Residue, then its C-alpha position, 0 to 999 in steps of 0.5 A: m423431548a429435551r437433548f443434553r449436551q455439555a456446554m459451550i462458551d456461546d452458551l453461556e448468555p442464554a444459560r444466565e436467561v434461563f437461571t434468571r428467569t426460574l428465580e423469577d418465577a420461583r420467587r413470585g408472590s415474594p419481593r422481587l430481585s434487585p435489578g440484576m447486572r448487565w451482562s457486560e458486567d455479569k459475564a466473567w462470573w458465567e466464564h469462569l464457572l465454565r471455565s473452572s467446571k473442568g466438563g461439568f456443565w451441562v445443557a438441557e435444550e428443545g430445539s434450538t432453545l436452552v431450557g435447563i442448566a447445570c453446573a458442578l465443579i471440583r473444589d478439593a476432594e468436593w464436588l459442588l453443584t453451583h446451578l440446578y435450572v430448568l424453566p418453569e414450562h419444563q419442570g417435570h418432565g425429567v430435565g432436571r433429573g437428566l442434568l443432574e446425573r450428568a454432572l454427577r459424572n464428573a465426581r468420580g473421586a470426590d469424597r463429598h458430593a455437596a448444594c445449595a438449594d431454597g429451602g422452600h423449592f422441595a422440589s430441587t431439596s427432594l431430588l437431591m437427597r434422593h442422589g445422596l445429598y442431605p441437609a447439612r447445614d441451614v443458610i440465613g439471608l441477612q440484609g441490613p444499613v451499611s451504618a450498623f457496622e459503625r455501632l459494633r465497636a469490637n475490639a480488634d485485640g491486636l488484628l491487623a487488616e492489610p488488602l488483597g490483590a494481584h500482588s498477593t497471589s503468594l499469600i493464597g495457599h496461606i489462605d486455603v490452609l484456613d479455607r480447609q480448616v473453615r469452609g472444608t475445602g482448599r479453593s485458590d482459582d476462586h481467590k484468583f476470580w474473586i481478585e482480578i474481578g476487584m473484589r474487597g479483599l482483606v486478610f487479617r494478622r495477629h502476631g504476623q499469622i492469618v487468622g482470617y479474610a474477608y471479601c466486599s463485592p462490587w454490588g456490596g455484598i459482604g463476603p466471603v469471609a473465614a476466621h479461625h475463632d469466631s471472636d475476630l468475626p466482629a472486628m472483620l465485619e466492622r472493617c468490612g462496613h468501613v470499605l463499604a462505607e467509603q465505596g458510598v454502599t448503604e446496604t449490604s447483604l449477607l449468606v449467614p450460617g445457622i450454626n454461626q451464632t455469633v454472626l447472626s445474634l450480632l447483626l441481628l441486634h442492629g437492625f439487620r433482617q432477614t430475607s431468605l433461607g437456604l440449605y446447605l446439602a451434602t454427603r457428609p458435612a465438612g468444616d467448621w462453619s461457625h467461624y464463616v460467611l458465604f460467598h454466594s449459593a452458586l458458590p458457598 
């Protein structure tokens, strides 16, 4: 019988092992996951989740072994489930349901509940739908050559880019305004974290006004990206391609909402291929994701 409790700092490395093992099992028969980061490199991400969860990170254990995890954050008025994973040999016994119901205790006062899930993992999506979260967006995983961005030849039309860094904290409030319009919620804590871990961020201006931002990750991914106008996305992605090329990255990946036809059509025409299909489930959708590219399925 599983015992449930709130997570502590010493649970994070075993929690990551639950996440990794469960994900590997779910993708058995598909191309293997790329080699993961060492714990020393991944530790800051898990500490950010625990710190941000404010009591919404739960674990299930049998004896002294962690067998499941759930983590949920509050961003503005959105309760966001970032993780819900149970070791394969412990699935089907109510562990996932028990974790989700405890994580939902943290949702009091939120006006929207949301989560991302693998579109083919029907046990997970069914559990979320039974708790009122329904498919609101498709999320398409894409992978392709960084060299493709050189061929976009996008019209920047007065768009100027400047780097985000430790000196940029005063801009985060302005970026939050854009996030609320496009993503549907502000998330200043996440922007501070991305800057702290060394993600290469860019803020885009036109006539002095912030009209977009984009991040390139240390592992070569692009996202999150948000723009006031979808017509600016090609030029913003082209600039991200320059950043990645300078870092010596040759392959990149993105998570693109199905509603963002500007980016999907552009990249698929330039040699990118689909690698995954996910779902963003919510009690109700928010924002305009036709101008958006996600950071990560755990933190869309």
